[in-house]
Kinemage of the C-alpha trace (Angstrom):
@kinemage 1
@onewidth
@group {chain A} dominant
@subgroup {mainchain}
@vectorlist {calphas} color= white
{ca met a 1} P 25.101 -193.377 -167.447
{ca pro a 2} L 23.357 -196.418 -168.952
{ca leu a 3} L 22.337 -196.027 -172.586
{ca met a 4} L 18.608 -196.381 -171.915
{ca glu a 5} L 18.740 -193.657 -169.284
{ca ala a 6} L 20.580 -191.287 -171.648
{ca met a 7} L 17.896 -191.789 -174.317
{ca glu a 8} L 15.099 -190.574 -172.062
{ca pro a 9} L 13.752 -187.168 -173.112
{ca asp a 10} L 14.058 -184.180 -170.828
{ca thr a 11} L 10.457 -183.802 -169.709
{ca ala a 12} L 11.056 -180.143 -168.854
{ca thr a 13} L 11.218 -179.231 -172.553
{ca glu a 14} L 8.919 -179.369 -175.536
{ca phe a 15} L 11.224 -181.810 -177.320
{ca leu a 16} L 11.023 -185.598 -177.123
{ca met a 17} L 14.721 -186.316 -177.380
{ca ala a 18} L 17.499 -185.980 -174.834
{ca thr a 19} L 19.411 -182.740 -175.431
{ca ser a 20} L 22.421 -180.826 -174.231
{ca pro a 21} L 22.060 -177.100 -173.505
{ca gln a 22} L 23.577 -176.383 -176.941
{ca thr a 23} L 21.294 -178.722 -178.878
{ca leu a 24} L 18.252 -177.512 -176.952
{ca asp a 25} L 19.106 -173.932 -177.968
{ca leu a 26} L 19.473 -175.050 -181.604
{ca leu a 27} L 16.190 -176.982 -181.579
{ca arg a 28} L 14.324 -173.990 -180.172
{ca ala a 29} L 15.967 -171.632 -182.668
{ca thr a 30} L 15.151 -174.069 -185.501
{ca ala a 31} L 11.479 -174.204 -184.508
{ca gln a 32} L 11.340 -170.404 -184.338
{ca glu a 33} L 13.073 -170.035 -187.716
{ca met a 34} L 10.773 -172.614 -189.322
{ca ser a 35} L 7.717 -170.879 -187.936
{ca glu a 36} L 8.827 -167.525 -189.353
{ca leu a 37} L 10.171 -168.761 -192.723
{ca cys a 38} L 7.378 -171.198 -193.494
{ca gly a 39} L 4.399 -169.437 -191.950
{ca ile a 40} L 3.478 -172.246 -189.577
{ca ser a 41} L 2.682 -172.191 -185.881
{ca arg a 42} L 5.402 -172.771 -183.322
{ca ala a 43} L 3.472 -175.874 -182.208
{ca glu a 44} L 3.702 -177.344 -185.721
{ca ala a 45} L 7.379 -176.399 -186.010
{ca val a 46} L 8.159 -178.115 -182.693
{ca ala a 47} L 6.186 -181.194 -183.812
{ca arg a 48} L 8.195 -181.321 -187.045
{ca val a 49} L 11.486 -181.056 -185.119
{ca asn a 50} L 10.322 -183.830 -182.783
{ca trp a 51} L 9.314 -186.021 -185.711
{ca his a 52} L 12.602 -185.436 -187.530
{ca trp a 53} L 14.814 -186.386 -184.584
{ca glu a 54} L 12.481 -188.556 -182.485
{ca gly a 55} L 14.299 -191.384 -180.740
{ca leu a 56} L 17.761 -189.849 -181.089
{ca asp a 57} L 20.000 -188.860 -178.212
{ca leu a 58} L 21.186 -185.309 -178.910
{ca ser a 59} L 22.739 -184.771 -175.493
{ca gly a 60} L 26.398 -184.906 -176.541
{ca glu a 61} L 28.555 -181.822 -176.362
{ca asp a 62} L 29.606 -182.054 -180.041
{ca glu a 63} L 26.516 -183.358 -181.831
{ca ile a 64} L 26.718 -183.336 -185.626
{ca ile a 65} L 23.562 -181.208 -185.839
{ca leu a 66} L 25.509 -178.355 -184.212
{ca his a 67} L 27.597 -178.051 -187.378
{ca glu a 68} L 24.662 -176.368 -189.158
{ca asp a 69} L 22.533 -173.425 -188.065
{ca glu a 70} L 18.798 -173.036 -187.467
{ca tyr a 71} L 18.200 -171.660 -190.985
{ca tyr a 72} L 19.634 -174.834 -192.539
{ca trp a 73} L 17.660 -177.162 -190.265
{ca ala a 74} L 14.401 -175.224 -190.632
{ca leu a 75} L 14.505 -175.563 -194.423
{ca arg a 76} L 15.853 -179.129 -194.398
{ca ile a 77} L 13.143 -180.356 -191.993
{ca tyr a 78} L 10.216 -178.500 -193.584
{ca phe a 79} L 10.831 -178.928 -197.317
{ca ala a 80} L 11.240 -182.158 -199.286
{ca asp a 81} L 13.895 -180.485 -201.457
{ca val a 82} L 15.709 -177.231 -200.784
{ca leu a 83} L 16.087 -175.726 -204.238
{ca asp a 84} L 17.828 -172.497 -203.262
{ca trp a 85} L 19.549 -171.710 -199.957
{ca arg a 86} L 19.447 -167.921 -200.357
{ca pro a 87} L 17.323 -166.160 -197.733
{ca thr a 88} L 15.614 -164.234 -200.558
{ca ala a 89} L 14.593 -167.403 -202.471
{ca asp a 90} L 10.982 -167.673 -203.617
{ca arg a 91} L 9.744 -170.779 -201.794
{ca ser a 92} L 6.094 -170.390 -202.803
{ca asp a 93} L 6.110 -173.435 -205.111
{ca trp a 94} L 8.347 -175.702 -202.997
{ca thr a 95} L 6.789 -178.875 -201.614
{ca pro a 96} L 6.658 -179.197 -197.832
{ca arg a 97} L 7.282 -182.608 -196.325
{ca pro a 98} L 4.191 -184.110 -194.706
{ca gly a 99} L 4.037 -183.173 -191.041
{ca pro a 100} L 3.468 -185.507 -188.137
{ca pro a 101} L -0.099 -186.811 -187.943
{ca ala a 102} L -2.558 -185.071 -185.666
{ca gly a 103} L -2.586 -186.757 -182.287
{ca ser a 104} L 0.994 -187.935 -182.676
{ca arg a 105} L 3.167 -187.715 -179.557
{ca cys a 106} L 5.347 -185.261 -181.544
{ca trp a 107} L 2.753 -182.561 -180.853
{ca thr a 108} L 3.867 -181.382 -177.416
{ca leu a 109} L 2.561 -177.804 -177.478
């Protein structure tokens, strides 16, 4: 498959990047985890995932992102610095990264 064709997003999903079934599952789980952990809408979580990986081809069977779970990616994408990886950590004074601007193509929901 030509490189440009492989980089085209799967228009049947909410994500802008090309994915494999495994990475699509991880992206969806990451958005769900981020929504629950950070108290944001699923639409914002999906937009943040899109913004973080926009333009990348994640359609390989052994993508590096698959080496971490949705909890890791949810915190890594949402917060500027992850100060404590424990699920019971108090994140109330952590600084979120700025999200994608309103009207950005990252907002697909």
